[in-house]
Each structure stands twice: as C-alpha cells, then as structure tokens.
Backbone bond lengths (Angstrom), bond angles and torsions (degrees), N, CA, C in turn:
res aa  C-N    CA-C-N  psi(-1)  N-CA   C-N-CA  omega(-1)  CA-C   N-CA-C  phi
1 X - - - 1.442 - - 1.522 108.12 -
2 X 1.473 110.82 138.74 1.434 113.64 177.22 1.534 111.74 -62.07
3 X 1.363 118.56 147.56 1.468 123.30 -175.68 1.529 108.99 -59.92
4 X 1.366 113.33 131.30 1.476 118.46 -172.68 1.600 104.54 -74.33
5 X 1.249 117.31 135.63 1.441 124.82 176.34 1.477 110.40 -144.07
6 X 1.349 108.74 167.94 1.477 118.60 -179.42 1.547 106.86 -57.42
7 X 1.392 115.18 -50.58 1.475 117.76 -177.53 1.487 118.05 -60.01
8 X 1.447 111.23 -36.99 1.459 114.52 173.42 1.483 114.70 -65.97
9 X 1.366 119.70 -39.47 1.433 122.90 178.00 1.507 107.05 -60.62
10 X 1.346 118.91 -47.45 1.490 120.46 179.51 1.471 110.70 -60.24
11 X 1.325 116.72 -37.29 1.504 119.06 177.92 1.485 109.54 -61.82
12 X 1.318 115.03 -43.24 1.531 119.67 -178.98 1.460 109.23 -62.68
13 X 1.292 121.99 -43.93 1.468 126.78 176.63 1.529 109.43 -59.94
14 X 1.349 120.11 -43.51 1.405 125.03 177.17 1.568 111.12 -59.97
15 X 1.285 116.87 -43.15 1.475 123.21 179.06 1.543 107.78 -64.06
16 X 1.233 119.96 -40.18 1.445 125.71 -179.21 1.527 106.50 -63.94
17 X 1.324 114.88 -44.70 1.517 118.18 -173.75 1.553 106.98 -70.59
18 X 1.286 121.69 -33.19 1.496 121.55 172.30 1.412 113.31 -65.99
19 X 1.322 119.92 -29.00 1.471 122.94 -179.63 1.516 112.97 -70.14
20 X 1.397 113.27 -35.73 1.484 115.78 -175.03 1.582 113.54 -62.41
21 X 0.766 97.84 165.04 1.624 112.92 161.98 1.513 117.18 141.22
22 X 30.047 158.16 -157.89 1.434 120.72 -131.68 1.449 98.54 -140.56
23 X 1.128 113.03 135.24 1.494 113.87 179.66 1.439 113.54 -48.55
24 X 1.366 113.72 151.54 1.467 116.40 -178.16 1.616 109.86 -73.77
25 X 1.282 114.38 156.00 1.496 118.88 -177.43 1.531 113.67 -68.07
26 X 1.270 116.57 -26.61 1.484 120.84 176.01 1.578 113.32 -95.61
27 X 1.373 112.46 35.53 1.492 117.95 173.96 1.509 113.29 -56.55
28 X 1.269 120.13 132.41 1.415 123.97 -179.60 1.553 114.31 -68.57
29 X 1.281 113.52 161.77 1.466 118.56 -177.34 1.502 110.90 -57.95
30 X 1.413 115.31 -41.72 1.402 120.87 -177.54 1.563 111.73 -60.00
31 X 1.347 114.26 -41.29 1.511 121.49 -179.97 1.511 109.34 -66.59
32 X 1.370 117.06 -42.04 1.401 120.42 176.32 1.486 115.27 -57.72
33 X 1.426 114.89 -40.98 1.425 119.61 178.60 1.528 114.48 -64.89
34 X 1.366 112.41 -34.82 1.473 119.41 175.10 1.424 113.63 -65.38
35 X 1.331 117.68 -43.42 1.443 122.90 179.20 1.608 106.91 -63.78
36 X 1.361 118.93 -45.62 1.392 120.60 178.96 1.525 115.27 -56.11
37 X 1.389 112.55 -48.34 1.401 116.01 177.19 1.493 116.86 -57.83
38 X 1.373 109.64 -44.77 1.538 117.07 -179.41 1.483 109.31 -58.51
39 X 1.328 117.53 -35.89 1.517 119.46 -175.14 1.516 107.79 -72.50
40 X 1.355 116.56 -27.37 1.437 116.15 -177.95 1.577 115.41 -78.53
41 X 1.398 112.44 -15.70 1.484 115.85 178.88 1.507 113.24 -76.52
42 X 1.282 119.59 121.50 1.564 119.29 -175.99 1.520 109.43 -58.58
43 X 1.323 112.88 139.65 1.501 117.49 177.81 1.561 106.98 -75.66
44 X 1.284 114.06 168.64 1.472 124.30 -178.44 1.623 106.76 -61.83
45 X 1.330 112.79 -40.64 1.461 115.25 -177.90 1.590 109.08 -68.59
46 X 1.318 119.12 -39.93 1.438 121.19 175.60 1.505 111.23 -56.84
47 X 1.298 116.63 -48.71 1.505 118.95 -179.18 1.534 112.15 -65.70
48 X 1.331 114.27 -35.31 1.547 114.85 174.77 1.544 110.57 -63.89
49 X 1.302 113.74 -46.60 1.507 113.39 -178.07 1.528 114.06 -65.55
50 X 1.386 111.04 -35.90 1.486 114.96 178.91 1.531 112.52 -65.31
51 X 1.384 116.36 -41.03 1.541 117.87 -173.68 1.622 105.11 -91.19
52 X 1.225 118.08 -6.72 1.531 120.08 -177.21 1.537 114.34 57.53
53 X 1.277 114.75 24.09 1.463 120.24 -177.98 1.533 109.60 -134.85
54 X 1.350 121.30 132.20 1.525 124.41 167.35 1.529 107.41 -101.49
55 X 1.267 114.17 117.57 1.547 121.11 -177.90 1.520 105.44 -90.69
56 X 1.295 115.85 125.03 1.452 120.82 -173.64 1.607 102.89 -115.11
57 X 1.366 115.52 119.06 1.459 122.69 170.03 1.534 112.35 -83.52
58 X 1.365 115.16 121.38 1.479 114.85 -178.24 1.565 108.57 -145.85
59 X 1.294 119.91 152.14 1.465 122.79 -174.30 1.566 114.59 -91.43
60 X 1.247 115.49 -24.96 1.515 120.22 178.27 1.463 112.36 68.90
61 X 1.379 120.96 17.73 1.412 122.89 -177.88 1.465 116.24 -126.00
62 X 1.303 116.72 13.64 1.479 119.79 -168.69 1.522 111.34 -130.48
63 X 1.206 121.84 84.24 1.454 126.33 177.76 1.513 109.51 -75.70
64 X 1.400 114.62 136.94 1.441 128.55 15.79 1.534 110.33 -104.58
65 X 1.407 117.25 21.31 1.417 119.48 -178.56 1.529 115.09 -84.81
66 X 1.280 113.21 -46.54 1.515 118.07 -177.11 1.528 107.51 -151.47
67 X 1.248 119.91 121.91 1.520 122.37 -174.83 1.567 108.14 -156.32
68 X 1.379 113.29 159.78 1.428 118.76 174.59 1.504 111.77 -126.39
69 X 1.268 113.46 142.13 1.470 117.94 173.72 1.493 112.52 -86.91
70 X 1.305 116.42 -24.54 1.454 125.45 -178.11 1.525 105.32 -132.14
71 X 1.299 118.21 101.52 1.465 118.07 178.55 1.534 118.91 -78.52
72 X 1.298 114.04 10.62 1.516 117.79 175.49 1.459 107.88 -98.14
73 X 1.386 119.83 -0.70 1.469 122.06 179.29 1.464 106.87 -115.77
74 X 1.366 114.38 177.00 1.477 118.67 172.65 1.548 111.15 -110.28
75 X 1.332 113.21 40.69 1.358 122.30 177.27 1.601 111.62 -101.62
76 X 1.285 113.62 125.46 1.478 120.94 179.81 1.515 113.98 -117.34
77 X 1.337 114.68 158.75 1.382 124.59 175.73 1.596 108.90 -136.19
78 X 1.368 115.04 165.75 1.351 117.47 177.04 1.530 116.27 130.57
79 X 1.282 117.92 167.93 1.451 119.73 180.00 1.423 112.19 -57.09
80 X 1.343 119.56 -49.63 1.529 125.90 -175.83 1.470 106.80 -63.93
81 X 1.280 118.57 -34.93 1.515 121.42 -176.04 1.479 109.27 -67.97
82 X 1.276 117.57 -40.36 1.554 124.21 177.62 1.539 109.58 -66.80
83 X 1.355 114.78 -44.09 1.344 117.22 -178.21 1.653 113.50 -74.09
84 X 1.334 112.16 -27.21 1.491 117.31 170.18 1.576 109.63 -60.66
85 X 1.351 116.86 -47.98 1.493 115.21 -179.94 1.496 109.54 -65.08
86 X 1.330 122.80 -29.51 1.466 124.53 -179.07 1.527 105.87 -68.81
87 X 1.357 118.28 -46.76 1.468 121.10 179.04 1.497 112.71 -58.48
88 X 1.395 118.74 -41.18 1.432 120.56 176.24 1.446 112.02 -64.91
89 X 1.319 116.65 -39.21 1.551 119.25 177.08 1.508 110.29 -60.00
90 X 1.352 115.56 -41.98 1.511 120.61 -177.60 1.620 107.55 -62.60
91 X 1.268 116.96 -30.45 1.538 122.11 177.44 1.447 112.51 -84.89
92 X 1.285 118.10 -12.61 1.472 117.02 -176.30 1.487 113.90 74.17
93 X 1.314 121.05 30.93 1.414 122.98 -178.69 1.571 113.23 -135.86
94 X 1.296 118.58 168.75 1.495 120.76 178.86 1.483 106.86 -81.17
95 X 1.403 113.85 158.06 1.417 121.90 175.79 1.499 112.02 -103.50
96 X 1.375 116.77 143.86 1.466 120.36 175.08 1.531 110.34 -134.42
97 X 1.290 116.83 128.22 1.475 117.02 -178.43 1.445 110.36 -100.51
98 X 1.383 113.63 133.55 1.444 125.24 -179.98 1.491 109.90 -113.08
99 X 1.275 120.99 118.47 1.437 122.31 -178.33 1.552 110.00 -75.82
100 X 1.353 116.13 130.45 1.439 124.42 177.84 1.520 106.76 -128.14
101 X 1.235 116.57 -178.94 1.465 124.88 178.49 1.565 110.97 -136.20
102 X 1.304 119.22 161.15 1.468 123.13 -177.65 1.548 106.10 -65.02
103 X 1.289 125.79 -48.58 1.457 121.27 175.54 1.450 116.89 -55.20
104 X 1.303 117.08 -34.45 1.519 125.99 -173.04 1.517 112.33 -99.86
105 X 1.368 118.57 -3.99 1.396 117.71 -174.95 1.566 116.67 -52.97
106 X 1.290 118.41 -46.07 1.487 116.20 -175.74 1.544 109.79 -78.10
107 X 1.293 117.63 -36.59 1.515 119.26 -178.30 1.561 108.53 -66.73
108 X 1.322 116.66 -35.90 1.480 118.61 179.21 1.482 107.80 -69.77
109 X 1.315 120.23 -36.36 1.482 121.64 179.15 1.577 109.90 -66.86
110 X 1.290 114.05 -42.45 1.534 118.58 -178.13 1.516 108.86 -66.24
111 X 1.340 117.75 -37.09 1.475 122.40 -178.51 1.528 110.21 -80.86
112 X 1.332 120.78 10.82 1.462 127.11 174.98 1.567 115.23 59.16
113 X 1.317 112.96 34.39 1.448 118.29 178.09 1.598 109.65 -68.77
114 X 1.251 117.73 -27.54 1.448 121.20 179.04 1.490 111.35 -150.42
115 X 1.363 118.02 167.23 1.446 121.16 -175.84 1.539 110.88 -90.27
116 X 1.300 116.85 -32.60 1.468 118.76 -175.98 1.565 105.31 -154.39
117 X 1.384 113.00 139.56 1.434 115.59 179.37 1.569 109.03 -101.58
118 X 1.260 116.89 131.35 1.484 122.37 179.90 1.511 110.66 -132.98
119 X 1.315 113.87 101.64 1.484 120.83 -173.17 1.487 117.21 -162.80
120 X 1.406 115.60 33.62 1.400 119.07 179.46 1.512 109.01 69.48
121 X 1.340 117.40 50.63 1.446 121.83 -171.72 1.614 109.50 -94.68
122 X 1.347 111.82 131.33 1.439 116.95 -173.36 1.685 105.66 -87.28
123 X 1.286 108.03 135.43 1.515 114.31 177.59 1.620 107.41 -76.54
124 X 1.369 109.52 123.16 1.486 115.97 178.50 1.481 104.80 -132.11
125 X 1.438 115.05 158.10 1.341 125.29 178.22 1.537 113.01 -59.45
126 X 1.355 111.78 -41.92 1.511 117.29 177.55 1.525 112.73 -61.27
127 X 1.274 118.67 -43.57 1.452 119.65 179.30 1.552 111.46 -72.53
128 X 1.311 119.47 -33.29 1.383 121.34 178.51 1.524 113.08 -67.05
129 X 1.272 119.88 -24.71 1.421 122.73 176.48 1.544 111.39 -65.24
130 X 1.363 115.31 -32.73 1.463 120.83 -172.55 1.486 112.46 -106.26
131 X 1.316 118.37 -8.84 1.561 115.95 -174.49 1.552 105.19 -160.14
132 X 1.224 111.66 178.08 1.574 121.66 179.44 1.522 110.73 -108.29
133 X 1.271 111.65 150.98 1.477 118.89 174.65 1.610 109.07 -119.38
134 X 1.377 113.82 150.51 1.386 115.32 167.15 1.475 113.38 -70.69
135 X 1.321 118.59 -178.42 1.454 121.70 169.66 1.534 101.72 -64.30
136 X 1.378 113.99 160.78 1.488 121.21 -175.11 1.636 105.21 -63.23
137 X 1.360 109.96 144.43 1.402 117.01 175.03 1.567 110.11 -93.88
138 X 1.371 115.99 -41.78 1.525 119.64 172.06 1.543 103.64 -150.92
139 X 1.315 114.77 174.16 1.403 119.48 175.02 1.570 105.61 -118.33
140 X 1.314 116.88 149.59 1.350 125.34 176.25 1.529 114.47 -147.13
141 X 1.358 116.27 -169.36 1.470 120.15 -178.97 1.505 108.34 -162.82
142 X 1.360 120.94 163.27 1.393 125.52 -177.20 1.531 108.03 -81.40
143 X 1.322 115.01 131.99 1.503 124.30 177.70 1.505 113.68 -137.23
144 X 1.271 115.00 169.19 1.442 120.92 -172.97 1.568 110.13 -99.43
145 X 1.363 116.04 145.17 1.415 125.90 165.47 1.482 109.32 -132.27
146 X 1.349 117.05 132.04 1.461 120.85 178.71 1.557 108.09 -151.41
147 X 1.349 115.63 179.40 1.402 117.65 172.45 1.565 112.88 -65.11
148 X 1.339 111.89 154.18 1.514 119.44 -178.52 1.543 112.69 -47.72
149 X 1.392 111.71 -48.60 1.416 116.78 -174.00 1.576 115.81 -69.04
150 X 1.337 114.55 -14.52 1.422 118.75 -174.78 1.597 115.64 -101.66
151 X 1.358 112.37 5.19 1.491 115.76 -168.55 1.643 108.18 -59.66
152 X 1.300 114.11 -41.26 1.506 112.90 -174.47 1.524 113.85 -77.59
153 X 1.406 114.01 -6.75 1.431 117.73 179.45 1.565 110.54 -91.54
154 X 1.287 117.87 -15.49 1.525 116.60 -166.92 1.536 106.87 -140.00
155 X 1.421 115.29 50.66 1.427 118.82 177.68 1.516 113.98 -109.66
156 X 1.431 116.84 11.51 1.449 119.18 176.73 1.521 101.89 -139.17
157 X 1.387 108.35 160.32 1.569 115.15 178.59 1.452 112.84 -65.12
158 X 1.444 114.40 -37.18 1.492 120.35 177.35 1.506 113.17 -59.52
159 X 1.295 115.84 -40.70 1.515 120.30 -174.90 1.532 103.74 -68.14
160 X 1.238 119.40 -43.62 1.501 120.26 -176.89 1.544 112.23 -67.62
161 X 1.312 111.14 -36.60 1.474 114.97 178.67 1.483 117.26 -83.97
162 X 1.277 110.78 56.25 1.561 116.00 -177.57 1.635 106.77 -128.98
163 X 1.342 105.34 157.85 1.479 112.22 -178.32 1.542 110.07 -64.51
164 X 1.332 116.12 140.59 1.437 118.33 178.15 1.579 114.52 91.68
165 X 1.358 115.50 -15.41 1.438 118.52 179.35 1.597 109.32 -85.43
166 X 1.293 117.21 125.12 1.454 122.47 -173.56 1.535 109.16 -99.34
167 X 1.328 113.33 105.87 1.445 124.02 -179.17 1.562 111.43 -95.67
168 X 1.353 116.91 114.08 1.467 116.30 -173.39 1.540 104.54 -97.86
169 X 1.425 111.05 140.56 1.445 121.52 -174.48 1.528 110.06 -134.82
170 X 1.420 115.18 151.56 1.429 115.92 172.12 1.571 105.70 -101.09
171 X 1.339 115.99 146.58 1.495 118.39 -174.90 1.545 112.54 -74.24
172 X 1.284 112.95 149.86 1.472 122.98 165.58 1.509 114.48 87.11
173 X 1.320 121.35 -4.99 1.463 118.07 -176.79 1.514 115.12 -116.95
174 X 1.298 119.24 -165.85 1.479 121.14 -174.75 1.586 109.34 -76.72
175 X 1.265 117.72 -16.93 1.518 117.38 177.06 1.536 109.11 -70.94
176 X 1.283 114.08 -40.43 1.560 116.12 177.34 1.503 110.18 -68.20
177 X 1.294 123.32 -35.91 1.414 127.40 -179.55 1.588 111.72 -69.84
178 X 1.342 113.55 -39.06 1.432 121.05 174.44 1.449 111.08 -62.62
179 X 1.272 117.54 -51.67 1.485 124.31 -176.62 1.583 107.16 -61.13
180 X 1.286 120.12 -47.79 1.428 125.12 -178.87 1.559 111.79 -54.22
181 X 1.373 111.13 -42.32 1.499 118.85 -174.69 1.595 111.23 -77.73
182 X 1.274 115.22 -30.87 1.462 117.08 -169.14 1.521 118.31 -111.92
183 X 1.410 116.05 -16.68 1.396 116.65 -176.34 1.561 111.90 -125.59
184 X 1.370 116.57 59.33 1.491 119.90 -178.81 1.544 112.19 -67.22
185 X 1.177 116.72 -22.21 1.563 120.56 -175.69 1.570 110.39 -89.25
186 X 1.305 117.40 -20.69 1.440 122.59 -179.18 1.558 110.17 -79.82
187 X 1.299 112.45 168.41 1.498 117.50 173.40 1.526 109.93 -95.61
188 X 1.289 117.77 117.78 1.473 118.68 -178.14 1.519 108.56 -91.91
189 X 1.340 112.69 124.79 1.505 121.29 178.85 1.505 106.68 -107.39
190 X 1.477 112.50 111.43 1.415 117.46 178.97 1.506 111.81 -87.70
191 X 1.382 111.42 116.93 1.484 119.56 176.29 1.523 110.22 -84.71
192 X 1.327 116.37 152.17 1.481 118.08 179.85 1.533 117.51 -67.39
193 X 1.406 117.04 -20.34 1.395 121.74 -174.48 1.564 105.26 -158.94
194 X 1.343 113.06 177.12 1.442 123.73 -179.45 1.513 110.95 -93.28
195 X 1.319 115.50 -5.71 1.566 117.26 -172.86 1.525 113.73 -83.34
196 X 1.422 110.60 -44.67 1.448 114.45 -176.78 1.531 114.45 -93.07
197 X 1.276 117.96 4.69 1.494 121.81 -168.04 1.538 108.82 -68.71
198 X 1.323 119.61 -33.41 1.504 116.96 -179.08 1.553 114.61 -79.54
199 X 1.311 112.32 -22.62 1.485 114.54 171.85 1.543 111.72 -73.07
200 X 1.348 115.65 -27.38 1.419 117.01 175.32 1.627 112.96 -63.51
201 X 1.315 108.69 -36.52 1.533 114.82 176.60 1.462 108.59 -65.13
202 X 1.346 117.96 -47.12 1.449 124.97 -177.82 1.609 106.64 -58.05
203 X 1.326 113.41 -42.65 1.528 112.92 -176.71 1.507 114.10 -79.41
204 X 1.315 118.25 3.55 1.466 121.31 -179.53 1.500 117.41 77.08
205 X 1.329 115.11 19.24 1.479 120.95 175.26 1.427 116.74 -86.29
206 X 1.390 118.43 -6.71 1.381 128.40 179.12 1.584 107.54 -155.95
207 X 1.316 115.56 156.21 1.427 118.02 -176.68 1.550 113.50 -97.34
208 X 1.260 118.34 -29.40 1.388 120.62 -167.30 1.558 115.01 -165.86
209 X 1.293 121.06 142.04 1.432 123.76 171.91 1.531 109.23 -121.26
210 X 1.283 113.74 146.79 1.550 121.76 172.83 1.547 107.49 -113.12
211 X 1.296 115.81 115.10 1.511 115.88 -179.19 1.501 103.96 -148.06
212 X 1.360 116.24 -173.17 1.381 120.77 -176.22 1.522 114.36 -63.91
213 X 1.320 115.57 135.31 1.442 124.61 -173.54 1.556 112.46 -47.12
214 X 1.279 116.81 -43.68 1.503 118.72 -173.54 1.456 110.62 -72.87
215 X 1.431 118.13 -26.53 1.399 121.65 172.29 1.528 114.09 -66.88
216 X 1.307 114.99 -35.46 1.525 117.08 -176.84 1.521 106.26 -71.60
217 X 1.353 120.43 -27.87 1.414 117.68 -178.75 1.602 109.65 -73.36
218 X 1.285 114.53 -34.83 1.407 117.73 -179.44 1.483 111.81 -74.28
219 X 1.325 120.78 -40.59 1.415 125.40 -174.48 1.588 110.12 -71.40
220 X 1.310 118.66 -31.81 1.432 119.77 177.01 1.589 109.81 -67.17
221 X 1.278 117.13 -23.15 1.456 119.79 177.34 1.520 111.07 -79.85
222 X 1.345 115.68 -33.00 1.486 120.80 179.24 1.430 108.05 -78.30
223 X 1.300 122.08 -33.44 1.458 123.89 -173.52 1.600 108.93 -116.57
224 X 1.316 122.46 92.59 1.442 115.78 -174.77 1.468 121.29 -59.78
225 X 1.402 115.44 -17.16 1.485 123.60 175.25 1.508 112.77 -71.00
226 X 1.337 118.21 -14.90 1.454 118.72 -171.54 1.596 108.37 -112.33
227 X 1.364 111.15 158.23 1.478 116.83 -177.26 1.520 107.85 -140.42
228 X 1.349 112.34 136.01 1.475 117.62 172.39 1.488 109.99 -75.81
229 X 1.405 118.86 131.40 1.402 117.11 -166.47 1.545 112.06 -99.30
230 X 1.336 121.53 -55.49 1.422 124.58 179.47 1.513 116.80 -121.64
231 X 1.310 115.50 44.52 1.485 126.56 -172.32 1.628 105.54 -62.04
232 X 1.330 118.41 -31.35 1.398 118.83 177.95 1.458 118.42 -90.90
233 X 1.331 117.53 -7.74 1.453 124.46 170.61 1.419 113.31 -137.96
234 X 1.343 115.94 69.05 1.445 126.33 -173.61 1.591 111.38 -64.36
235 X 1.280 117.06 161.04 1.488 124.85 -175.83 1.535 112.97 -68.54
236 X 1.300 113.59 -26.73 1.509 119.84 179.90 1.558 107.83 -152.52
237 X 1.321 115.40 -170.67 1.460 122.51 177.40 1.568 107.13 -140.84
238 X 1.318 114.57 151.88 1.402 121.24 176.23 1.535 109.17 -167.54
239 X 1.327 117.27 170.23 1.409 122.61 -177.12 1.565 110.14 -111.89
240 X 1.316 113.67 144.43 1.486 122.26 169.78 1.436 113.54 -102.85
241 X 1.324 122.93 138.10 1.354 126.83 -170.06 1.587 114.81 -151.06
242 X 1.253 119.86 173.69 1.528 118.11 176.78 1.475 106.60 -100.25
243 X 1.387 116.28 144.70 1.390 131.48 -168.10 1.479 112.47 -112.39
244 X 1.448 118.60 133.50 1.432 121.42 -177.15 1.517 107.79 -159.14
245 X 1.310 117.97 159.44 1.483 120.98 178.24 1.573 107.83 -62.94
246 X 1.327 113.56 153.86 1.410 122.95 -174.00 1.596 107.58 -61.50
247 X 1.289 115.42 116.04 1.487 119.53 -178.89 1.588 102.65 -165.85
248 X 1.380 112.06 107.48 1.474 121.87 -175.73 1.546 113.91 -58.54
249 X 1.366 113.11 -39.90 1.531 116.94 -178.71 1.492 109.86 -67.63
250 X 1.293 116.91 -41.89 1.467 115.93 177.80 1.456 113.98 -69.76
251 X 1.256 119.25 -38.14 1.501 121.82 175.88 1.391 111.60 -54.91
252 X 1.401 115.85 -48.10 1.533 121.83 -175.80 1.516 106.90 -61.36
253 X 1.371 117.78 -39.24 1.453 120.49 -171.77 1.595 105.01 -72.08
254 X 1.380 117.96 -46.70 1.488 121.02 179.73 1.460 110.63 -60.62
255 X 1.359 116.24 -48.86 1.545 116.35 -178.97 1.493 115.35 -59.68
256 X 1.402 114.37 -38.52 1.554 115.51 179.34 1.509 107.16 -70.55
257 X 1.330 121.81 -38.41 1.429 118.91 178.49 1.544 112.32 -62.87
258 X 1.288 113.97 -42.09 1.455 121.50 -178.72 1.598 109.88 -62.19
259 X 1.304 111.47 -48.00 1.519 116.29 175.15 1.472 115.29 -54.21
260 X 1.342 115.85 -35.65 1.446 122.84 173.53 1.535 113.63 -64.78
261 X 1.254 109.82 -44.81 1.584 114.77 -176.49 1.571 110.33 -71.11
262 X 1.391 115.69 -26.67 1.468 119.33 176.21 1.571 104.96 -76.15
263 X 1.394 118.01 -44.20 1.422 116.83 -173.86 1.415 116.77 -66.77
264 X 1.377 121.63 -34.51 1.477 126.68 178.60 1.574 111.19 -88.79
265 X 1.374 116.46 7.34 1.438 117.15 179.22 1.548 117.19 71.16
266 X 1.302 114.33 4.84 1.532 115.47 178.32 1.518 110.86 -58.61
267 X 1.293 119.99 -44.48 1.366 121.72 -174.48 1.508 111.92 -64.34
268 X 1.330 116.39 -44.96 1.450 123.92 179.65 1.567 108.99 -62.49
269 X 1.323 119.41 -44.52 1.414 124.51 178.96 1.555 110.93 -56.86
270 X 1.326 113.85 -47.00 1.458 119.79 -177.04 1.513 112.55 -64.34
271 X 1.470 112.41 -42.71 1.463 117.06 -179.28 1.523 108.85 -64.33
272 X 1.271 115.13 -45.62 1.599 119.13 -178.80 1.504 107.29 -63.34
273 X 1.322 123.90 -34.34 1.462 120.14 -178.49 1.565 110.03 -71.83
274 X 1.411 113.83 -31.76 1.392 115.76 -179.14 1.594 107.97 -72.14
275 X 1.295 116.68 -38.09 1.494 118.54 -176.41 1.510 105.57 -68.68
276 X 1.388 118.86 -37.49 1.399 121.47 177.64 1.582 116.42 -54.01
277 X 1.269 112.81 -37.45 1.488 120.90 178.75 1.562 110.26 -57.90
278 X 1.446 111.05 -42.14 1.466 114.85 -175.38 1.543 112.72 -83.98
279 X 1.276 118.14 -15.04 1.459 121.12 -179.66 1.487 110.66 -67.42
280 X 1.322 120.38 -19.26 1.473 120.78 175.69 1.479 110.46 -116.90
281 X 1.289 118.49 13.90 1.440 125.01 178.27 1.531 111.54 -66.86
282 X 1.263 112.75 146.09 1.554 117.75 176.95 1.481 108.59 -133.50
283 X 1.282 116.47 151.93 1.475 117.58 -178.88 1.486 113.47 -61.94
284 X 1.360 116.74 132.32 1.475 118.68 179.01 1.504 117.99 -52.12
C-alpha cells in the first residue's frame, strides 16, 4: 500500500467527490379492469406509513456503503446506512435493516423482504427489467486491487486475462459478470462472500480482484499489503443507485429526497466521513 499521507487522503476525497452526483378514450374493458385493480394495490409509501417502518435491504459487505464490524449482529454502518436513516426520518417512521446477499438480492426484493435496497447497487439492464432504481447516487467503474508487488503485472485487462492469473470474484454481483465477460483465459476463483475476499489476496490464494474503484481505495487502507491500481482510470463506468419494486409514487419520493441530499451536500459529507474512517484504518 502506498504510504498514507495528507495529500493522498485529499486525493481520495477528490475522487469521491468526482464520483458523486394518458390512456386512450376507447380503452377496452379489460384494460379498465387492469387499471382498477392496480389502483387498489397499496403503494410502497402507503405500506410504509401504515406499518410505521421503512425496511432497508442491505448486504453489509461493501465498504464504504454498507458494512458490519460484528457479523454476529444486525448492526450496519456505511454511507447508505446513514442515508437510510435519513430517508426514514423524512418519512416519519422507524428504520429496520434486513440483511440480504448479492445472489439473493432480486429474489428477496420480489418476496417483499424489504421496501428498498441500499447497498451500493449497480444499475444494470437485467435488474431494471424486474425492478426500479432511484436516480444515481454516485458513479463508479471497475478497477484492480492486488498485492503491492504485483501492481505492474496487473494494470491492464490483457495482463489480467492471461493463463495462470487467478482472479477472485464474489458470487451474484456485477464483479462476477465482469470477470466472466472479460477474463475467459484467467482462472476464476469463486469466494463464498465479499467479506473475506481481500484477505484471500493477501494470503496469496488469488492474484487480483476487479471491483468498484471506490472499494479498492477503501480496501487498500484496511489491508496494507494491497494497492488500488487504476482507481482513477477504471475499465468502465456505471451508476450506483437504490433498488425497489416498480412503484412510480415511491420512485418520485425517493428521487426528490435524494436530489435534496445531493443539493445540500449531505450525501457528499456522509461519504467523505466514511472514507475518513478508512484513511486511518490498519489491518486487524
């Protein structure tokens, strides 16, 4: 890991700041019945207000958005956790966190285990077919993290996509999809979760991981043996947002709330505060 300095921390903050940012009159009877039935289904907002609880789905394995210091509890920390509390406060209800996982994210949403998922979730066409997203919370891109001594060996896609290179992935998310599409010649090492993956690289059980750029910055602070390689020039770009079932009223509410949090810099302040925690982190 590069030596931590004030200039590097300021650079990390700068990177984080760059990341932010009528039916026709001749409608058939069948269509009219469909509209009537839809109108009778309570909206997400109505259910939240009725139950006085906002249920947040979160993975607890993706710093700085959602993480746990003690995985035996249901206590979460991170930028999205703080924003979830703020969203609940705006609704005048209590917040309840429901742990989910990347492989089960969409099925948990469909089975109504939570009202909204907040966990650094990438907007993808596959997910958009089945659910709705808020406006983007921040933008990011896929970047490399590896051991310090391997940085020069794994700074391009071509170098990673080579026979004998062990690329470690967590199941069910966009990291797995990216690796499958781009590293057919490498050896893909599937780890059981996203929590222990970086320790596997430290231990020498894998060579490299390609994940969201902001996560590489955090993890190199937690693990001094690792270094974020191309966090400022990622391989691609995409948006992270909040996920919920298709409901136009709820989307309007969440989008307007999020616009307010961006406008008054609440989002940026919370993100920078989370990054500051990791800037002084040391390996346990």
